[in-house]
PAZA-269561 format. One record per residue (C-alpha): residue number from 0; residue in one letter; x, z, y. Coordinates in steps of 0.5 Angstrom, whole numbers, plus 2048, in hexadecimal, padded with zeros to 3 digits. Layout:
    k  r    u    w    v
  NUM  A    X    Z    Y
...
% end
This chain:
    k  r    u    w    v
    0  M  800  800  800
    1  T  802  7FF  807
    2  R  804  805  80C
    3  C  800  806  812
    4  S  805  804  818
    5  P  807  80A  81C
    6  R  805  80A  823
    7  T  809  806  828
    8  V  80B  80A  82F
    9  L  80A  806  835
   10  H  80E  809  83B
   11  R  813  803  83C
   12  A  80E  7FE  83D
   13  A  80B  7FC  844
   14  G  805  7FA  841
   15  S  803  801  83D
   16  F  7FE  802  842
   17  A  7FA  7FC  841
   18  A  7FA  7FD  839
   19  A  7F7  804  83A
   20  G  7F2  801  83F
   21  L  7F0  7FC  83A
   22  L  7EC  801  836
   23  A  7E6  7FF  83A
   24  A  7E2  803  836
   25  A  7E6  80A  836
   26  S  7EA  80B  82F
   27  L  7E7  812  82D
   28  A  7E8  816  827
   29  G  7E3  819  823
   30  A  7DF  81F  823
   31  A  7E2  826  822
   32  A  7E4  827  81B
   33  P  7E1  82D  817
   34  A  7E6  833  816
   35  Q  7EB  831  810
   36  A  7F1  835  80D
   37  A  7F7  836  811
   38  D  7FB  831  80C
   39  T  7F6  82C  80C
   40  P  7F7  826  811
   41  V  7F1  823  815
   42  F  7F1  81C  817
   43  T  7ED  819  81C
   44  F  7EB  812  81D
   45  G  7EB  80E  824
   46  G  7E8  808  827
   47  P  7E4  805  82C
   48  A  7DD  809  82D
   49  E  7DA  802  82E
   50  T  7DB  7FB  82E
   51  A  7D7  7F5  831
   52  L  7D6  7EF  82D
   53  H  7D5  7E8  831
   54  P  7CE  7E6  82F
   55  Y  7CD  7E1  829
   56  P  7CD  7DA  82D
   57  E  7C8  7D5  82C
   58  S  7CD  7D0  82A
   59  G  7D4  7D1  827
   60  K  7D8  7D7  824
   61  P  7D7  7DE  827
   62  K  7DC  7E1  82B
   63  S  7E0  7E6  827
   64  S  7E2  7ED  829
   65  K  7E7  7F2  826
   66  V  7E6  7F9  824
   67  G  7EC  7FD  822
   68  I  7EB  804  81F
   69  T  7F1  809  81F
   70  L  7F3  80F  81B
   71  Y  7F7  815  81E
   72  N  7FB  81A  81B
   73  P  7FC  820  820
   74  S  802  823  81D
   75  E  808  823  822
   76  D  80D  823  81C
   77  E  810  81C  81C
   78  E  814  81D  816
   79  N  810  822  811
   80  G  809  821  814
   81  G  807  81B  811
   82  F  801  81B  80B
   83  D  804  818  805
   84  G  7FE  816  801
   85  D  7F9  811  7FF
   86  F  7F3  810  804
   87  T  7ED  80C  804
   88  L  7E9  80A  80B
   89  T  7E2  808  80A
   90  F  7DE  804  810
   91  D  7D6  804  80F
   92  L  7D4  7FE  812
   93  S  7CC  7FF  810
   94  G  7CB  801  818
   95  V  7CD  7FA  81B
   96  A  7C9  7F6  816
   97  G  7C5  7F0  81A
   98  V  7C9  7F2  820
   99  A  7D0  7F0  81E
  100  D  7D4  7ED  819
  101  V  7DB  7F0  817
  102  K  7E1  7EE  814
  103  I  7E8  7F1  812
  104  D  7EE  7EE  816
  105  G  7F2  7ED  810
  106  E  7F9  7EC  813
  107  A  7F8  7F3  817
  108  S  7F4  7F7  811
  109  P  7F7  7F4  80A
  110  D  7F4  7FA  806
  111  C  7ED  7F9  808
  112  R  7E7  7F6  805
  113  I  7E0  7F5  807
  114  T  7DA  7F5  801
  115  G  7D3  7F5  804
  116  T  7D2  7FA  809
  117  K  7D8  7FE  808
  118  A  7E0  7FD  80A
  119  V  7E5  801  806
  120  C  7ED  801  808
  121  E  7F1  805  803
  122  D  7F8  807  805
  123  W  7FE  80C  805
  124  G  801  810  80A
  125  I  7FF  813  810
  126  W  805  814  815
  127  P  805  819  81B
  128  G  801  815  821
  129  S  7FC  810  822
  130  Q  7FC  80A  81D
  131  S  7F8  804  81C
  132  A  7F3  805  816
  133  A  7EF  7FE  816
  134  D  7ED  7F8  81B
  135  F  7E7  7F5  81B
  136  V  7E4  7EE  81E
  137  V  7DD  7EF  820
  138  T  7D8  7E9  823
  139  A  7D1  7EA  824
  140  A  7CC  7E8  81E
  141  K  7C8  7E2  81E
  142  G  7C1  7E4  821
  143  S  7C3  7EA  824
  144  E  7C0  7EC  82B
  145  N  7C4  7EE  832
  146  G  7C4  7F5  832
  147  A  7C4  7F6  82A
  148  T  7C9  7FC  828
  149  G  7CB  7FF  822
  150  T  7D1  804  81F
  151  I  7D6  804  81A
  152  K  7D8  80A  817
  153  V  7DF  80C  815
  154  T  7E1  811  810
  155  G  7E7  813  80C
  156  Q  7E9  816  805
  157  A  7F0  819  802
  158  D  7F2  81E  7FE
  159  G  7F4  824  802
  160  A  7F2  821  809
  161  T  7EC  821  80D
  162  F  7E9  81B  811
  163  T  7E5  81C  818
  164  P  7DF  817  817
  165  F  7DF  812  81D
  166  T  7DA  80D  820
  167  T  7DA  807  824
  168  R  7D5  803  827
  169  L  7D4  7FB  827
  170  T  7CF  7F8  82C
  171  V  7CD  7F1  82E
  172  G  7CE  7EF  835
  173  G  7D0  7F3  83B
  174  P  7D3  7F3  842
  175  D  7DA  7EF  842
  176  L  7DD  7F1  848
  177  V  7E3  7EC  84B
  178  M  7E8  7EE  850
  179  Q  7EA  7E9  855
  180  R  7F1  7E8  857
  181  L  7F3  7E9  85E
  182  P  7F8  7E5  862
  183  F  7FD  7EA  863
  184  K  804  7E9  867
  185  T  809  7EB  862
  186  E  810  7EB  866
  187  L  80F  7F1  86B
  188  T  813  7F6  86F
  189  P  812  7FD  870
  190  G  80C  7FF  874
  191  D  809  7F8  873
  192  K  801  7F9  872
  193  Q  7FC  7F5  86F
  194  Q  7F5  7F5  86D
  195  A  7F2  7F5  866
  196  P  7EB  7F3  866
  197  I  7E9  7F4  85F
  198  T  7E4  7EF  85C
  199  F  7E1  7EF  855
  200  A  7DB  7EC  852
  201  N  7D6  7ED  84C
  202  R  7D6  7E7  848
  203  G  7D3  7EB  842
  204  T  7CB  7EB  83F
  205  R  7CA  7F1  842
  206  D  7CA  7F6  848
  207  A  7D0  7FB  849
  208  D  7CE  802  84B
  209  G  7D3  804  84F
  210  V  7DA  802  84F
  211  L  7E1  805  84E
  212  L  7E7  802  853
  213  T  7EE  804  850
  214  L  7F3  803  855
  215  R  7FB  804  853
  216  Y  801  803  857
  217  S  808  805  856
  218  R  80C  80A  85B
  219  G  80E  805  860
  220  L  807  803  862
  221  D  801  807  865
  222  I  7FA  807  867
  223  P  7F9  80C  86C
  224  Q  7F1  80C  86B
  225  R  7EF  812  867
  226  Y  7E7  811  865
  227  S  7E3  817  863
  228  N  7E0  813  85D
  229  C  7E7  812  85B
  230  E  7EC  816  857
  231  Y  7F3  816  857
  232  T  7FA  818  853
  233  V  801  816  854
  234  D  806  816  84E
  235  D  80A  81C  84C
  236  P  810  81C  850
  237  D  814  81E  84A
  238  Q  813  818  846
  239  P  816  812  846
  240  D  810  80E  848
  241  F  80E  80A  84E
  242  G  80C  80F  853
  243  S  805  80C  853
  244  T  7FF  80E  856
  245  T  7F9  80D  853
  246  A  7F2  80D  856
  247  L  7EB  80D  852
  248  C  7E5  80B  857
  249  S  7DE  80C  854
  250  V  7DA  807  858
  251  E  7D2  808  857
  252  G  7CD  802  857
  253  A  7CA  7FD  852
  254  F  7CF  7F7  852
  255  E  7CB  7F2  850
  256  A  7CC  7EC  84B
  257  G  7CE  7E6  84F
  258  A  7D0  7E9  855
  259  T  7D7  7EA  859
  260  Y  7D9  7F0  85C
  261  T  7DE  7F3  861
  262  L  7E0  7F9  865
  263  A  7DD  7FB  86B
  264  T  7E3  7FC  86E
  265  P  7EA  7F9  86B
  266  L  7EF  7FE  869
  267  T  7F6  7FE  86D
  268  L  7FC  7FD  868
  269  E  803  7FF  86C
  270  A  80A  7FE  86A
  271  T  80D  805  86B
  272  E  814  807  86D
  273  R  816  808  865
  274  A  813  801  863
  275  Y  818  7FC  85F
  276  Y  815  7F9  859
  277  D  80D  7FB  858
  278  T  807  7FA  855
  279  F  7FF  7FA  857
  280  L  7FA  7FA  851
  281  Y  7F3  7FA  853
  282  R  7ED  7FA  84E
  283  I  7E6  7FB  84D
  284  Q  7E1  7FE  847
  285  E  7DA  800  847
  286  D  7DA  808  848
  287  S  7D9  80D  843
  288  A  7DB  814  842
  289  A  7DF  811  83C
  290  Q  7E2  80C  840
  291  R  7E5  811  845
  292  T  7E7  816  840
  293  A  7EB  810  83C
  294  Q  7EE  80E  843
  295  R  7F0  815  844
  296  A  7F4  816  83E
  297  G  7F5  81D  83F
  298  A  7F8  81C  846
  299  P  7F6  821  84C
  300  F  7F2  81D  851
  301  E  7F0  820  858
  302  R  7EA  81D  85C
  303  G  7EB  81A  862
  304  T  7E8  81C  869
  305  G  7E7  816  86D
  306  G  7E1  812  86D
  307  V  7DD  80E  867
  308  L  7E0  808  864
  309  K  7DA  803  864
  310  A  7D9  7FC  861
  311  V  7D4  7F7  864
  312  P  7D2  7F0  861
  313  V  7D5  7EA  863
  314  K  7D0  7E5  860
  315  K  7CA  7E7  85C
  316  G  7C9  7E5  855
  317  A  7C3  7E8  84F
  318  A  7C4  7FE  848
  319  V  7C5  800  842
  320  R  7CC  802  840
  321  S  7D0  7FE  83B
  322  T  7D7  7FC  839
  323  D  7DB  7F6  83C
  324  L  7DB  7F0  838
  325  D  7E2  7EE  83A
  326  P  7E7  7F3  83C
  327  Y  7ED  7EF  83D
  328  D  7EB  7EC  843
  329  N  7E9  7F3  847
  330  Q  7F0  7F3  84A
  331  Q  7F5  7F0  84E
  332  E  7FC  7F2  850
  333  A  801  7F0  856
  334  D  808  7F1  856
  335  F  80C  7F2  85D
  336  R  813  7F2  85F
  337  T  815  7F6  865
  338  E  81C  7F4  869
  339  N  81F  7FB  869
  340  T  825  7FF  866
  341  A  827  805  862
  342  D  82D  809  863
  343  F  830  80B  85C
  344  V  835  811  85D
  345  A  839  813  857
  346  Y  83C  81A  856
  347  G  841  81D  852
  348  D  843  824  851
  349  Q  84A  829  851
  350  V  84B  82D  84B
  351  A  851  831  848
  352  G  853  834  841
  353  T  859  836  83D
  354  E  85C  832  837
  355  G  857  832  831
  356  S  851  834  836
  357  F  84A  831  837
  358  V  847  830  83E
  359  K  841  82D  840
  360  A  840  827  845
  361  D  83A  825  849
  362  I  83A  81E  84C
  363  G  835  818  84D
  364  F  832  815  854
  365  R  82D  816  859
  366  N  828  811  85C
  367  E  828  812  863
  368  G  823  80D  865
  369  P  820  80B  868
  370  A  81D  806  863
  371  W  81B  808  85C
  372  I  81D  803  856
  373  G  819  801  850
  374  H  819  7FC  84C
  375  I  812  7FB  84B
  376  R  811  7F5  847
  377  S  817  7F4  843
  378  G  818  7FC  841
  379  E  820  7FB  842
  380  D  824  801  844
  381  V  826  801  84B
  382  A  82D  803  84B
  383  T  833  806  847
  384  V  837  80C  848
  385  D  83E  80A  845
  386  F  843  810  844
  387  T  84A  810  842
  388  V  84D  817  83F
  389  P  852  81A  843
  390  Q  859  819  83F
  391  G  85B  820  83B
  392  A  853  821  839
  393  S  84F  81F  834
  394  V  847  81F  834
  395  A  844  824  82F
  396  T  83D  823  831
  397  K  839  81E  835
  398  P  832  81C  837
  399  E  82E  819  832
  400  S  82D  813  836
  401  C  834  811  837
  402  R  838  80D  832
  403  A  840  80D  831
  404  V  844  806  832
  405  T  84B  804  832
  406  A  84F  805  838
  407  D  84E  7FE  83B
  408  G  846  7FF  83A
  409  Q  845  7FB  833
  410  Y  841  7FD  82D
  411  R  843  803  829
  412  E  840  804  822
  413  N  842  80B  822
  414  Q  83E  810  826
  415  N  83F  816  823
  416  T  847  817  825
  417  P  84A  818  82C
  418  A  84A  811  830
  419  P  84E  80F  836
  420  R  848  80D  83A
  421  Y  840  80E  83A
  422  F  83A  80A  83D
  423  C  834  80D  83E
  424  N  82D  809  840
  425  T  828  80B  845
  426  S  821  80A  843
  427  M  81D  804  846
  428  T  81B  808  84C
  429  V  81F  80C  851
  430  R  81B  810  857
  431  D  81E  811  85E
  432  G  821  818  85E
  433  G  822  817  856
  434  G  827  815  852
  435  L  82B  817  84C
  436  D  82E  81D  84A
  437  L  833  81E  844
  438  R  837  824  841
  439  F  83D  822  83D
  440  E  841  828  839
  441  L  848  826  839
  442  R  84E  829  835
  443  V  854  82A  838
  444  D  85A  827  834
  445  K  85F  827  839
  446  A  860  82C  83F
  447  M  861  826  844
  448  V  860  827  84C
  449  G  85C  823  84F
  450  A  859  81E  84A
  451  S  853  81A  84C
  452  G  84E  816  849
  453  A  84A  811  84D
  454  V  842  812  84D
  455  T  83F  80B  84F
  456  V  838  809  850
  457  R  837  802  84F
  458  N  833  7FC  84D
  459  T  832  7FC  845
  460  F  836  7F6  844
  461  L  83E  7F7  844
  462  K  83F  7F0  846
  463  N  83B  7F1  84C
  464  P  83B  7F8  84F
  465  K  838  7F8  856
  466  L  832  7FB  857
  467  P  82E  7F5  85A
  468  F  829  7FA  85E
  469  D  82F  7FF  861
  470  P  832  7FE  868
  471  E  838  803  867
  472  P  83C  802  861
  473  A  841  806  863
  474  N  83E  80C  861
  475  N  83C  80A  85A
  476  T  842  80D  857
  477  A  844  815  857
  478  Y  849  818  852
  479  L  849  81E  84D
  480  I  850  822  84E
  481  L  853  826  849
  482  N  857  82C  84B
  483  G  858  82A  852
  484  E  85C  82D  857
  485  G  857  82F  85C
  486  D  852  835  85B
  487  G  84D  831  858
  488  S  848  830  85E
  489  D  848  829  85E
  490  S  845  826  858
  491  G  843  81F  859
  492  G  845  819  85E
  493  A  844  812  861
  494  T  849  80D  860
  495  E  84B  807  865
  496  G  84A  801  862
  497  G  846  7FB  861
  498  D  840  7F8  85D
  499  G  83E  7FD  857
  500  G  842  803  85A
  501  S  848  801  856
  502  G  84D  802  85B
  503  E  853  808  85B
  504  P  851  80E  85E
  505  S  853  810  865
  506  T  851  817  865
  507  P  84F  81C  860
  508  P  848  81D  85D
  509  T  843  820  862
  510  S  83E  826  85F
  511  A  83A  824  859
  512  P  832  825  85A
  513  D  830  82B  856
  514  P  82C  827  850
  515  E  827  82D  850
  516  E  825  82C  857
  517  S  825  825  857
  518  P  820  821  854
  519  S  822  81E  84D
  520  G  822  817  84C
  521  T  823  813  845
  522  P  828  813  840
  523  G  82F  810  842
  524  P  835  80D  840
  525  S  83C  810  840
  526  E  844  80E  83E
  527  S  84A  811  83C
  528  T  851  810  83A
  529  T  853  815  835
  530  S  84C  818  833
  531  G  846  818  82E
  532  G  83F  81A  82D
  533  S  83C  81F  828
  534  S  836  81B  828
  535  A  834  814  828
  536  G  832  810  82E
  537  T  82D  80B  82F
  538  A  82E  804  830
  539  G  82E  802  837
  540  G  831  7FD  83C
  541  S  838  7F9  83B
  542  G  83B  7FA  841
  543  G  83F  7FF  845
  544  G  844  800  84B
  545  L  84B  800  84C
  546  A  84E  807  849
  547  S  853  80B  84D
  548  T  858  810  849
  549  G  85A  814  850
  550  S  860  818  851
  551  I  863  81B  84B
  552  A  869  820  84B
  553  L  86B  824  844
  554  I  86C  82B  844
  555  A  873  82C  841
  556  S  875  833  843
  557  G  873  83A  843
  558  T  873  83A  84B
  559  A  86E  834  84B
  560  A  86A  838  845
  561  A  869  83E  84A
  562  A  867  83A  850
  563  L  862  837  84B
  564  A  85F  83E  849
  565  A  85F  840  850
  566  G  85B  83A  852
  567  L  856  83B  84C
  568  V  855  842  84F
  569  L  853  83F  856
  570  F  84F  83A  853
  571  T  84B  83E  84F
  572  A  849  843  854
  573  A  847  83D  859
  574  R  843  83A  853
  575  R  83F  841  852
  576  R  83E  842  85A
  577  A  83B  83B  85A
  578  A  837  83C  853
  579  R  835  835  853
  580  H  837  832  84C
  581  G  837  838  848
% end
């Protein structure tokens, strides 16, 4: 038997919101399960609460729709929380007899069959999370009337497990809300404003009883109006997402089949000082409590305090609530490119230790803006932190996001032993005020005064290190200094140099930001000269800036060793006073 596929994680696709939005009739779990023994797993079904069917045509073939049923295992133990056993799913189709014709999507559901008014799927293994259970192709039955409706009941059976029953409804006819595409100006400068007269039509067979207008715009855009019949939420700043704002606006009224509507007052879409690459999504659906719950997806929303957002007819055409006949034309999106910059500033650290000791160092970069940078469509990483390990040290532990490479930045198969250089990639977004904070633990193999390793934030491509949006490449490189001659107060620094921050330093690094006080960015790359990692890094970009070894002086006498020891005392005291990187 074929295993059910594990749930796919969506946070790097810019179209993830669109995929969620296409659940036009909210994916709902079944009713609460009865009390069970603590060791008996309880699985729930999900799928659309209701699916609209195109009426049976007077001529030609009926237009089909798809109904996907999912199975959810609530266990959070990805390795040991799966159900290892056979199970059977039964779909009672008798409730849609005369309303709809149901067929199995054989390619998506190879272990399912239909006999009479019953469909049965047999399979093995239910993994943690949500996975596909069965997919059906449905059409209106010949002779069915507009408004005819019926249900499919889903149950499951397995030894040692319980399934919560689920019901999905099929209805012939319904509204078909279609969002019209707006002719936006897409090449912008910060501060540009333009009107967004959202316009939609109902091309279905029935009226829509109220509509839900969904607006989602990324971090560099804003709609300053906050309507009282809209509720708003902003992405969690601690998550590597697009920092988007989502507005759900419930607009009352009977929206007639055949009519077109527009907002009584157009929205204002503004490119803020943070704008760079941005996107605006606008979607229309029939309003319902289930639809609003599905769109909220558990996020906290806050209601606006302004006026009421209204829609008025543009032209007349021909209210019972139903389901959208074609949810794939309810949404439009626009992409914008704003002429702007973002200053990525690298920071290093200054640490000290005796031969054979271990020290922790914090390195990375900050985005000092003004723009946020997000690769919304491609999902590619924004930048790479390229770290060269100071001479006389080796890496004992490294961030999981960093991968070991050779001294010249080439692929290194062995990720578990010290390497001379490390690449650490960000995610697809770096917000203004954010960045990437990385902690390395180094072993001091030889006590050397002033050994340093470059910390460079650059493009992800080794052969093209320049950050295209960064107007200040000179501050793209800082240094990690090991056993410096100072008291440890200077821990990071900018360099002189050209594109990509690859020039030689003219001054020691300036103080590094405190990773616990500054917003943390996404994982980034690093590089080293004689270092290694205890855990394997993740695959990242293939590029890097130029490495710098700094000044190195081997301690060769007892007098020099004593001087080093005294310096360590001063350094340790300074570290304690600062309490920045404990």
